[in-house]
MARKEZA-253056 format. One record per residue: x, y, z of N, C-alpha, C, CB in turn. Coordinates in steps of 0.2 Angstrom, whole numbers, plus 5000, padded with zeros to 4 digits. Glycine has a CB too. Layout:
<atoms>
XYZXYZXYZXYZ;...
</atoms>
This chain:
<atoms>
568456375610568456355603568456275604568956385598;568956245607568956165609568256145611569456145615;567956165615567256135617566856145611566856175623;566856195606566356205601566556145596566556285597;567256135595567556075591567256015593568256065590;567155995599566955935603566155925602567055955610;565855985601565155995600565055975593564856065603;565355995588565255975581565455895580565756025576;565955865584566155805582565655755585566855785585;565255785591564755745594564255745589564655775600;563955805586563455795582563555765575563255855582;564255755573564355715567564355645569565055725564;564555625575564455555577563755535578564855535583;563355575581562655555581562355555574562155615585;562455595570562155605564562355545559562355665561;562955515561563255455557562955395559564055445558;562855395566562355335569561755335567562255335576;561355385567560655395565560555375557560455465566;561155395554561055385546561155305546561755425541;561555275549561555205549560955175551562155175552;560655185555560055165559559455165554560055215566;559455225551558955245545559055195539558955325542;559655185538559855145532559655065533560655155530;559755045539559654975541558954965541559954945548;558555025544557855025546557555025537557555095551;557755055534557455055526557554985523557855105521;558154955525558254885522557854835525558954855522;557654845531557154795534556454805531557154795542;556254865531555654875530555654865522555454935532;556054855518556054835511555954755512556654845507;556354715515556354655516555654635519556854635521;555354665523554754655526554154655521554554695533;554154715517553654735512553754665507553854825507;554354645505554454595499554054545502555254565498;554254525509553854465511553154465511554054445518;552854515513552054535513551854525506551954615516;552154565502551954545495551954475493552354575490;552354435494552454365493551954335496552954345495;551754355502551254315506550654325503551154325514;550554395501549854405499549654375491549754475499;550254365487550154335481549954255483550854345476;550254215488550154155490549554145492550654135494;549254195497548554185499548054195494548454235505;548154245489547654255483547654195479547954325479;548254155477548254095474547954045477548954075472;547954045484547653985487546853985486547853975496;546554045485545854045486545554015480545554115486;
</atoms>
């Protein structure tokens, strides 16, 4: 039973780490897309 509990704890820890990574990845992707949109507008206005 204790081994099973340890396994569950490991899964929960891994899940928390993955969700944190996904959240930060989404945040950075949002920043990159905003920067790209601004650059596109800038390039279009230059022409």
